[in-house]
PDB file of N, CA, C and O in Angstrom:
ATOM      1  N   MET A   1       1.051  -1.233  -0.254  1.00  0.00           N
ATOM      2  CA  MET A   1       0.124   0.193  -0.640  1.00  0.00           C
ATOM      3  C   MET A   1       1.465   0.994   0.278  1.00  0.00           C
ATOM      4  O   MET A   1       1.046   0.441   1.295  1.00  0.00           O
ATOM      5  N   ARG A   2       2.140   1.438   0.565  1.00  0.00           N
ATOM      6  CA  ARG A   2       2.534   2.584   0.904  1.00  0.00           C
ATOM      7  C   ARG A   2       3.514   2.420  -0.780  1.00  0.00           C
ATOM      8  O   ARG A   2       4.238   3.294  -1.257  1.00  0.00           O
ATOM      9  N   ASP A   3       3.366   1.715  -1.088  1.00  0.00           N
ATOM     10  CA  ASP A   3       4.633   1.855  -2.454  1.00  0.00           C
ATOM     11  C   ASP A   3       3.285   2.805  -3.328  1.00  0.00           C
ATOM     12  O   ASP A   3       3.486   3.909  -3.834  1.00  0.00           O
ATOM     13  N   ARG A   4       2.147   2.192  -3.344  1.00  0.00           N
ATOM     14  CA  ARG A   4       0.739   2.707  -4.633  1.00  0.00           C
ATOM     15  C   ARG A   4       0.588   3.901  -3.686  1.00  0.00           C
ATOM     16  O   ARG A   4      -0.211   4.674  -4.215  1.00  0.00           O
ATOM     17  N   LEU A   5       1.136   4.518  -2.177  1.00  0.00           N
ATOM     18  CA  LEU A   5       0.706   5.372  -2.182  1.00  0.00           C
ATOM     19  C   LEU A   5       1.804   6.744  -2.208  1.00  0.00           C
ATOM     20  O   LEU A   5       1.390   7.838  -1.825  1.00  0.00           O
ATOM     21  N   HIS A   6       3.695   6.513  -2.853  1.00  0.00           N
ATOM     22  CA  HIS A   6       4.635   7.052  -2.607  1.00  0.00           C
ATOM     23  C   HIS A   6       3.914   7.102  -4.574  1.00  0.00           C
ATOM     24  O   HIS A   6       3.273   8.074  -4.974  1.00  0.00           O
ATOM     25  N   GLU A   7       4.181   6.056  -5.344  1.00  0.00           N
ATOM     26  CA  GLU A   7       3.299   6.390  -6.395  1.00  0.00           C
ATOM     27  C   GLU A   7       2.649   7.027  -6.814  1.00  0.00           C
ATOM     28  O   GLU A   7       2.707   7.501  -7.948  1.00  0.00           O
ATOM     29  N   ALA A   8       1.698   7.237  -5.836  1.00  0.00           N
ATOM     30  CA  ALA A   8       0.616   8.569  -6.667  1.00  0.00           C
ATOM     31  C   ALA A   8       0.995  10.127  -5.732  1.00  0.00           C
ATOM     32  O   ALA A   8       0.479  11.125  -6.235  1.00  0.00           O
ATOM     33  N   ARG A   9       1.539  10.282  -4.904  1.00  0.00           N
ATOM     34  CA  ARG A   9       2.569  11.303  -5.138  1.00  0.00           C
ATOM     35  C   ARG A   9       3.437  12.180  -5.623  1.00  0.00           C
ATOM     36  O   ARG A   9       3.708  13.381  -5.612  1.00  0.00           O
ATOM     37  N   THR A  10       4.015  10.452  -6.351  1.00  0.00           N
ATOM     38  CA  THR A  10       5.038  10.550  -7.865  1.00  0.00           C
ATOM     39  C   THR A  10       3.849  11.518  -9.045  1.00  0.00           C
ATOM     40  O   THR A  10       3.882  12.487  -9.803  1.00  0.00           O
ATOM     41  N   LEU A  11       3.389  11.018  -8.808  1.00  0.00           N
ATOM     42  CA  LEU A  11       2.395  11.389  -9.932  1.00  0.00           C
ATOM     43  C   LEU A  11       1.377  12.144 -10.053  1.00  0.00           C
ATOM     44  O   LEU A  11       0.617  12.223 -11.018  1.00  0.00           O
ATOM     45  N   VAL A  12       1.348  12.736  -9.024  1.00  0.00           N
ATOM     46  CA  VAL A  12       0.998  14.560  -8.809  1.00  0.00           C
ATOM     47  C   VAL A  12       2.028  15.399  -8.954  1.00  0.00           C
ATOM     48  O   VAL A  12       2.021  16.607  -9.193  1.00  0.00           O
ATOM     49  N   LEU A  13       2.767  14.779  -8.817  1.00  0.00           N
ATOM     50  CA  LEU A  13       3.813  16.285  -8.649  1.00  0.00           C
ATOM     51  C   LEU A  13       4.289  16.118  -9.712  1.00  0.00           C
ATOM     52  O   LEU A  13       5.368  16.703  -9.803  1.00  0.00           O
ATOM     53  N   ASP A  14       3.884  15.363 -10.962  1.00  0.00           N
ATOM     54  CA  ASP A  14       5.439  15.253 -12.075  1.00  0.00           C
ATOM     55  C   ASP A  14       4.892  14.678 -13.385  1.00  0.00           C
ATOM     56  O   ASP A  14       5.427  13.911 -14.186  1.00  0.00           O
ATOM     57  N   SER A  15       3.565  15.309 -13.391  1.00  0.00           N
ATOM     58  CA  SER A  15       2.724  14.882 -15.004  1.00  0.00           C
ATOM     59  C   SER A  15       3.282  16.319 -16.191  1.00  0.00           C
ATOM     60  O   SER A  15       3.459  17.530 -16.060  1.00  0.00           O
ATOM     61  N   GLU A  16       3.374  15.533 -17.071  1.00  0.00           N
ATOM     62  CA  GLU A  16       4.187  17.123 -18.003  1.00  0.00           C
ATOM     63  C   GLU A  16       3.387  16.080 -19.138  1.00  0.00           C
ATOM     64  O   GLU A  16       4.158  15.831 -20.065  1.00  0.00           O
ATOM     65  N   SER A  17       2.404  15.590 -19.256  1.00  0.00           N
ATOM     66  CA  SER A  17       2.190  14.953 -20.446  1.00  0.00           C
ATOM     67  C   SER A  17       0.408  14.553 -19.960  1.00  0.00           C
ATOM     68  O   SER A  17       0.002  14.811 -18.827  1.00  0.00           O
ATOM     69  N   LEU A  18      -0.595  13.824 -21.166  1.00  0.00           N
ATOM     70  CA  LEU A  18      -1.267  14.020 -21.723  1.00  0.00           C
ATOM     71  C   LEU A  18      -1.431  12.754 -20.511  1.00  0.00           C
ATOM     72  O   LEU A  18      -1.762  13.096 -19.376  1.00  0.00           O
ATOM     73  N   ALA A  19      -1.294  11.956 -20.679  1.00  0.00           N
ATOM     74  CA  ALA A  19      -1.009  10.658 -21.010  1.00  0.00           C
ATOM     75  C   ALA A  19      -0.572  10.056 -18.879  1.00  0.00           C
ATOM     76  O   ALA A  19      -1.107   9.250 -18.117  1.00  0.00           O
ATOM     77  N   LYS A  20       0.416  10.851 -18.770  1.00  0.00           N
ATOM     78  CA  LYS A  20       0.665  11.078 -17.648  1.00  0.00           C
ATOM     79  C   LYS A  20      -0.490  11.623 -16.297  1.00  0.00           C
ATOM     80  O   LYS A  20      -0.487  11.428 -15.082  1.00  0.00           O
ATOM     81  N   ALA A  21      -1.315  12.298 -17.133  1.00  0.00           N
ATOM     82  CA  ALA A  21      -1.778  13.783 -16.258  1.00  0.00           C
ATOM     83  C   ALA A  21      -3.454  12.746 -16.460  1.00  0.00           C
ATOM     84  O   ALA A  21      -4.218  12.678 -15.498  1.00  0.00           O
ATOM     85  N   VAL A  22      -3.721  12.190 -17.508  1.00  0.00           N
ATOM     86  CA  VAL A  22      -4.779  11.112 -16.927  1.00  0.00           C
ATOM     87  C   VAL A  22      -4.524   9.484 -15.838  1.00  0.00           C
ATOM     88  O   VAL A  22      -5.466   8.791 -15.454  1.00  0.00           O
ATOM     89  N   LEU A  23      -2.613   9.113 -15.448  1.00  0.00           N
ATOM     90  CA  LEU A  23      -3.014   8.571 -14.492  1.00  0.00           C
ATOM     91  C   LEU A  23      -2.572   9.043 -13.621  1.00  0.00           C
ATOM     92  O   LEU A  23      -2.403   8.395 -12.588  1.00  0.00           O
ATOM     93  N   ARG A  24      -2.301  10.066 -13.704  1.00  0.00           N
ATOM     94  CA  ARG A  24      -2.337  10.637 -12.491  1.00  0.00           C
ATOM     95  C   ARG A  24      -4.067  10.605 -12.083  1.00  0.00           C
ATOM     96  O   ARG A  24      -4.463   9.625 -11.452  1.00  0.00           O
ATOM     97  N   ASP A  25      -4.946  11.568 -12.419  1.00  0.00           N
ATOM     98  CA  ASP A  25      -5.993  11.681 -11.354  1.00  0.00           C
ATOM     99  C   ASP A  25      -6.394  10.055 -11.912  1.00  0.00           C
ATOM    100  O   ASP A  25      -7.587  10.213 -12.171  1.00  0.00           O
ATOM    101  N   ARG A  26      -6.024   8.334 -12.301  1.00  0.00           N
ATOM    102  CA  ARG A  26      -6.653   7.649 -11.463  1.00  0.00           C
ATOM    103  C   ARG A  26      -5.991   6.877 -10.949  1.00  0.00           C
ATOM    104  O   ARG A  26      -6.529   5.820 -10.621  1.00  0.00           O
ATOM    105  N   THR A  27      -4.655   7.063 -10.684  1.00  0.00           N
ATOM    106  CA  THR A  27      -4.200   6.952  -9.280  1.00  0.00           C
ATOM    107  C   THR A  27      -4.646   7.949  -8.004  1.00  0.00           C
ATOM    108  O   THR A  27      -4.697   7.541  -6.844  1.00  0.00           O
ATOM    109  N   VAL A  28      -4.869   8.918  -8.293  1.00  0.00           N
ATOM    110  CA  VAL A  28      -5.766  10.175  -7.745  1.00  0.00           C
ATOM    111  C   VAL A  28      -6.760   9.501  -6.712  1.00  0.00           C
ATOM    112  O   VAL A  28      -6.664   9.347  -5.494  1.00  0.00           O
ATOM    113  N   THR A  29      -7.621   9.198  -7.501  1.00  0.00           N
ATOM    114  CA  THR A  29      -8.590   8.480  -7.636  1.00  0.00           C
ATOM    115  C   THR A  29      -8.716   7.153  -6.539  1.00  0.00           C
ATOM    116  O   THR A  29      -9.362   6.947  -5.511  1.00  0.00           O
ATOM    117  N   ALA A  30      -8.096   6.669  -7.050  1.00  0.00           N
ATOM    118  CA  ALA A  30      -7.399   5.919  -6.448  1.00  0.00           C
ATOM    119  C   ALA A  30      -7.185   5.290  -4.988  1.00  0.00           C
ATOM    120  O   ALA A  30      -7.528   4.333  -4.294  1.00  0.00           O
ATOM    121  N   TRP A  31      -6.436   6.388  -4.974  1.00  0.00           N
ATOM    122  CA  TRP A  31      -5.887   6.884  -3.917  1.00  0.00           C
ATOM    123  C   TRP A  31      -6.858   7.375  -2.880  1.00  0.00           C
ATOM    124  O   TRP A  31      -6.431   7.126  -1.753  1.00  0.00           O
ATOM    125  N   LEU A  32      -8.304   8.140  -2.881  1.00  0.00           N
ATOM    126  CA  LEU A  32      -9.249   8.768  -1.815  1.00  0.00           C
ATOM    127  C   LEU A  32      -9.891   8.007  -1.896  1.00  0.00           C
ATOM    128  O   LEU A  32     -10.734   8.198  -1.020  1.00  0.00           O
ATOM    129  N   ALA A  33     -10.232   6.695  -2.689  1.00  0.00           N
ATOM    130  CA  ALA A  33     -10.757   5.597  -2.382  1.00  0.00           C
ATOM    131  C   ALA A  33     -10.379   4.576  -1.439  1.00  0.00           C
ATOM    132  O   ALA A  33     -11.157   3.968  -0.704  1.00  0.00           O
ATOM    133  N   LEU A  34      -9.246   4.443  -1.501  1.00  0.00           N
ATOM    134  CA  LEU A  34      -8.879   3.450  -0.501  1.00  0.00           C
ATOM    135  C   LEU A  34      -8.081   4.065   0.970  1.00  0.00           C
ATOM    136  O   LEU A  34      -7.145   3.648   1.652  1.00  0.00           O
ATOM    137  N   ALA A  35      -9.061   5.365   1.050  1.00  0.00           N
ATOM    138  CA  ALA A  35      -8.730   6.052   2.946  1.00  0.00           C
ATOM    139  C   ALA A  35      -9.904   6.587   2.665  1.00  0.00           C
ATOM    140  O   ALA A  35     -10.126   7.640   3.263  1.00  0.00           O
ATOM    141  N   ALA A  36     -10.472   6.327   2.174  1.00  0.00           N
ATOM    142  CA  ALA A  36     -12.491   6.416   2.692  1.00  0.00           C
ATOM    143  C   ALA A  36     -12.560   5.077   3.171  1.00  0.00           C
ATOM    144  O   ALA A  36     -11.999   4.060   2.764  1.00  0.00           O
ATOM    145  N   PRO A  37     -13.661   5.339   4.473  1.00  0.00           N
ATOM    146  CA  PRO A  37     -14.441   4.137   5.381  1.00  0.00           C
ATOM    147  C   PRO A  37     -14.722   2.899   4.140  1.00  0.00           C
ATOM    148  O   PRO A  37     -14.636   3.151   2.938  1.00  0.00           O
ATOM    149  N   GLY A  38     -14.930   2.084   4.476  1.00  0.00           N
ATOM    150  CA  GLY A  38     -15.243   1.342   2.828  1.00  0.00           C
ATOM    151  C   GLY A  38     -16.899   0.700   3.068  1.00  0.00           C
ATOM    152  O   GLY A  38     -17.390   1.537   2.311  1.00  0.00           O
ATOM    153  N   PRO A  39     -17.757   0.126   3.387  1.00  0.00           N
ATOM    154  CA  PRO A  39     -17.627   0.350   1.533  1.00  0.00           C
ATOM    155  C   PRO A  39     -17.558   1.142   0.757  1.00  0.00           C
ATOM    156  O   PRO A  39     -17.939   2.297   0.951  1.00  0.00           O
ATOM    157  N   VAL A  40     -16.845   0.548  -0.766  1.00  0.00           N
ATOM    158  CA  VAL A  40     -16.454   1.940  -1.803  1.00  0.00           C
ATOM    159  C   VAL A  40     -17.187   1.852  -2.653  1.00  0.00           C
ATOM    160  O   VAL A  40     -17.528   0.669  -2.623  1.00  0.00           O
ATOM    161  N   THR A  41     -17.713   2.346  -3.468  1.00  0.00           N
ATOM    162  CA  THR A  41     -17.990   2.762  -4.782  1.00  0.00           C
ATOM    163  C   THR A  41     -17.694   3.251  -5.851  1.00  0.00           C
ATOM    164  O   THR A  41     -18.661   3.899  -6.252  1.00  0.00           O
ATOM    165  N   VAL A  42     -16.392   3.316  -6.939  1.00  0.00           N
ATOM    166  CA  VAL A  42     -16.625   4.184  -7.701  1.00  0.00           C
ATOM    167  C   VAL A  42     -17.546   3.872  -8.887  1.00  0.00           C
ATOM    168  O   VAL A  42     -18.266   2.888  -9.053  1.00  0.00           O
ATOM    169  N   LEU A  43     -17.272   5.399 -10.013  1.00  0.00           N
ATOM    170  CA  LEU A  43     -17.979   5.236 -11.072  1.00  0.00           C
ATOM    171  C   LEU A  43     -16.193   6.304 -11.654  1.00  0.00           C
ATOM    172  O   LEU A  43     -15.415   7.204 -11.339  1.00  0.00           O
ATOM    173  N   THR A  44     -16.588   5.037 -12.877  1.00  0.00           N
ATOM    174  CA  THR A  44     -15.727   5.333 -13.786  1.00  0.00           C
ATOM    175  C   THR A  44     -15.645   4.826 -14.945  1.00  0.00           C
ATOM    176  O   THR A  44     -16.188   3.729 -15.074  1.00  0.00           O
ATOM    177  N   SER A  45     -15.000   5.389 -16.081  1.00  0.00           N
ATOM    178  CA  SER A  45     -14.399   5.055 -17.799  1.00  0.00           C
ATOM    179  C   SER A  45     -13.695   3.635 -17.507  1.00  0.00           C
ATOM    180  O   SER A  45     -14.163   2.820 -18.303  1.00  0.00           O
ATOM    181  N   ASP A  46     -13.010   3.207 -16.897  1.00  0.00           N
ATOM    182  CA  ASP A  46     -12.170   2.534 -17.002  1.00  0.00           C
ATOM    183  C   ASP A  46     -11.791   1.581 -15.603  1.00  0.00           C
ATOM    184  O   ASP A  46     -10.836   1.700 -14.834  1.00  0.00           O
ATOM    185  N   THR A  47     -12.740   0.755 -15.593  1.00  0.00           N
ATOM    186  CA  THR A  47     -13.057  -0.200 -14.098  1.00  0.00           C
ATOM    187  C   THR A  47     -11.524  -0.706 -13.627  1.00  0.00           C
ATOM    188  O   THR A  47     -11.227  -0.641 -12.434  1.00  0.00           O
ATOM    189  N   GLU A  48     -10.375  -1.312 -14.815  1.00  0.00           N
ATOM    190  CA  GLU A  48      -9.681  -2.321 -15.187  1.00  0.00           C
ATOM    191  C   GLU A  48      -8.480  -1.661 -14.624  1.00  0.00           C
ATOM    192  O   GLU A  48      -7.573  -2.406 -14.253  1.00  0.00           O
ATOM    193  N   ASP A  49      -8.307  -0.183 -14.482  1.00  0.00           N
ATOM    194  CA  ASP A  49      -7.734  -0.121 -14.181  1.00  0.00           C
ATOM    195  C   ASP A  49      -7.376   0.843 -12.277  1.00  0.00           C
ATOM    196  O   ASP A  49      -6.408   1.422 -11.786  1.00  0.00           O
ATOM    197  N   LEU A  50      -8.828   0.503 -11.797  1.00  0.00           N
ATOM    198  CA  LEU A  50      -9.461   1.243 -10.674  1.00  0.00           C
ATOM    199  C   LEU A  50      -8.792  -0.076 -10.028  1.00  0.00           C
ATOM    200  O   LEU A  50      -7.986  -0.014  -9.099  1.00  0.00           O
ATOM    201  N   THR A  51      -9.182  -1.169 -10.575  1.00  0.00           N
ATOM    202  CA  THR A  51      -8.325  -2.760  -9.809  1.00  0.00           C
ATOM    203  C   THR A  51      -7.041  -3.199 -10.764  1.00  0.00           C
ATOM    204  O   THR A  51      -6.681  -3.862 -11.736  1.00  0.00           O
ATOM    205  N   ALA A  52      -6.817  -2.693 -10.170  1.00  0.00           N
ATOM    206  CA  ALA A  52      -5.491  -2.638 -10.629  1.00  0.00           C
ATOM    207  C   ALA A  52      -4.664  -1.664  -9.584  1.00  0.00           C
ATOM    208  O   ALA A  52      -3.536  -2.035  -9.260  1.00  0.00           O
ATOM    209  N   LEU A  53      -4.958  -0.966  -9.280  1.00  0.00           N
ATOM    210  CA  LEU A  53      -4.657   0.397  -7.750  1.00  0.00           C
ATOM    211  C   LEU A  53      -5.377  -0.298  -6.769  1.00  0.00           C
ATOM    212  O   LEU A  53      -4.698  -0.111  -5.759  1.00  0.00           O
ATOM    213  N   CYS A  54      -6.132  -0.840  -6.520  1.00  0.00           N
ATOM    214  CA  CYS A  54      -7.297  -0.609  -5.401  1.00  0.00           C
ATOM    215  C   CYS A  54      -7.905  -2.425  -5.166  1.00  0.00           C
ATOM    216  O   CYS A  54      -8.560  -2.858  -4.218  1.00  0.00           O
ATOM    217  N   GLY A  55      -7.561  -2.943  -6.006  1.00  0.00           N
ATOM    218  CA  GLY A  55      -7.595  -4.434  -5.752  1.00  0.00           C
ATOM    219  C   GLY A  55      -8.804  -4.508  -4.951  1.00  0.00           C
ATOM    220  O   GLY A  55      -9.147  -3.373  -4.618  1.00  0.00           O
ATOM    221  N   GLU A  56      -9.647  -5.494  -4.479  1.00  0.00           N
ATOM    222  CA  GLU A  56     -11.155  -5.691  -4.091  1.00  0.00           C
ATOM    223  C   GLU A  56     -11.937  -4.989  -3.331  1.00  0.00           C
ATOM    224  O   GLU A  56     -13.167  -4.956  -3.316  1.00  0.00           O
ATOM    225  N   ARG A  57     -10.546  -3.961  -2.172  1.00  0.00           N
ATOM    226  CA  ARG A  57     -11.590  -2.907  -1.254  1.00  0.00           C
ATOM    227  C   ARG A  57     -12.201  -1.499  -2.500  1.00  0.00           C
ATOM    228  O   ARG A  57     -12.449  -0.360  -2.103  1.00  0.00           O
ATOM    229  N   VAL A  58     -12.313  -1.855  -3.699  1.00  0.00           N
ATOM    230  CA  VAL A  58     -12.821  -1.202  -4.208  1.00  0.00           C
ATOM    231  C   VAL A  58     -14.153  -0.739  -5.223  1.00  0.00           C
ATOM    232  O   VAL A  58     -14.115   0.405  -5.675  1.00  0.00           O
ATOM    233  N   THR A  59     -14.993  -1.372  -5.479  1.00  0.00           N
ATOM    234  CA  THR A  59     -15.638  -1.758  -7.099  1.00  0.00           C
ATOM    235  C   THR A  59     -15.729  -0.283  -7.538  1.00  0.00           C
ATOM    236  O   THR A  59     -15.505   0.812  -7.022  1.00  0.00           O
ATOM    237  N   GLY A  60     -16.223  -0.822  -8.909  1.00  0.00           N
ATOM    238  CA  GLY A  60     -16.061   0.298  -9.707  1.00  0.00           C
ATOM    239  C   GLY A  60     -16.983  -0.220 -10.782  1.00  0.00           C
ATOM    240  O   GLY A  60     -16.927  -1.410 -11.090  1.00  0.00           O
ATOM    241  N   ILE A  61     -17.506   0.289 -11.148  1.00  0.00           N
ATOM    242  CA  ILE A  61     -19.548   0.183 -11.950  1.00  0.00           C
ATOM    243  C   ILE A  61     -18.862   1.147 -13.242  1.00  0.00           C
ATOM    244  O   ILE A  61     -18.794   2.341 -12.950  1.00  0.00           O
ATOM    245  N   LYS A  62     -18.383   0.804 -14.531  1.00  0.00           N
ATOM    246  CA  LYS A  62     -17.922   1.839 -15.463  1.00  0.00           C
ATOM    247  C   LYS A  62     -19.108   1.928 -15.901  1.00  0.00           C
ATOM    248  O   LYS A  62     -19.983   1.062 -15.873  1.00  0.00           O
ATOM    249  N   VAL A  63     -19.181   3.555 -16.540  1.00  0.00           N
ATOM    250  CA  VAL A  63     -20.392   4.542 -16.826  1.00  0.00           C
ATOM    251  C   VAL A  63     -19.489   4.989 -18.451  1.00  0.00           C
ATOM    252  O   VAL A  63     -19.980   5.812 -19.224  1.00  0.00           O
TER     253      VAL A  63
END
């Protein structure tokens, strides 16, 4: 978990391209979801990324 939080902080502070900005936004969303008391559901266009970042702790609903 600490590695994911470190990666999120790094992405937030160092986003130069659109691809990095999109990844940063997804990572920050996952970070906030993990910090919230469960159960947590997130509406997202990319449930695969959310699952990769959060595992089973967060439910993603595709919109």
